[in-house]
N, C-alpha and C positions, 0 to 999 in steps of 0.2 A: 711511292717513296716520300720520305719527309721533305719538306720544302724549307730552305734557308733563304733569308733575305740579306743582300749585301747592305753595307752602310748607306748606300745611295737611295735605296728603294723608298724609304719613308719620305724623304725629301722630294723624290720624283712624284709620288702620289699627292703630296701636299701641293706641289706646284701645279699639277694637272687640275686638281680640285679648285684651287684658287683661280686659275685661268677660266675654267668653265663657269664658276660661280659668279664671275663678273656679269655674265648675261643671264644665267639661269641656275640659281642656287640648288633648286630641286634636282635638276639634271646632273649637277656636279656630284651629288650624293649617289644617285643611281648609277652613274658611270663608274665611280670608284667601286661600287658593289659589283659591277660587271667585270672590272679588272680583277678584283679579288676572286671572283668565281673562276675566271680563266686561269689565274695562278694556281688555284686548287686543282683545276683540270690538268694543268701541266704536271703537277705532282703525281697525279693518278696514272698518267700515261705519257711520260716525256718522250718516248722513242717515236711517237707518231709525228713529231715536229722535225722538219728537215734540217740537216746540218747546214750551217752557213759559214764555211771556212773563210770566205772573203771578209767576214766581220772579225773573226778571231778563232783561235784554236778551240774546238769543241763547242762553238757557239751554236745555239738554236734560237728560234724566234717564234713566238705566238703573236697573233694579231688581234687587236680589239679596236674596231673602228679604224681611226687614223693613227693609233698608238701601237707600239710593239712592246712585248715583254721579252727581253733578252735573257737567256739562261744557259747554264751548262749542267750536264749530268756528271756528278761526282760519284765516288765509290759508294757512299752511303746516303746521298741526298741529291735533290735538285737545288741548285743555287740560282736564285733569281738575281741577276746582276743589275739590271736597269729596267725601268718602265718609262718610255719616252715617246715623243712624237716621232712617227716613222720617217719624216723628212729630214731628221737630223743626221749628222755624220756618225753613224753607228760604230764604225771602226774606232774612231777617236774616243767615243764614250767607253767602249770596253777596254781600251788601253789605259784609261784612267784607273780602272779597277786593278790592273796588274801591278 
């Protein structure tokens, strides 16, 4: 399925890269590449990821290290809502989107 990115995703990825780059700029680049690859994988097979109704209606989650990709399956696309540290309040993050 095609993948759409919410208005938050670019900022999320920039913040992750900036945080990691403080200690290891090279790793920041490779980690963002890993996240991008996982986003691509989500688009190819979104139904393999478990529904997470406690986070939000239709919410699903893919994990990359300590970070999560929060997404929903729409009629014609997979919409990536957020890419964030997994320890954050995920419910509150998805409610910002609505």
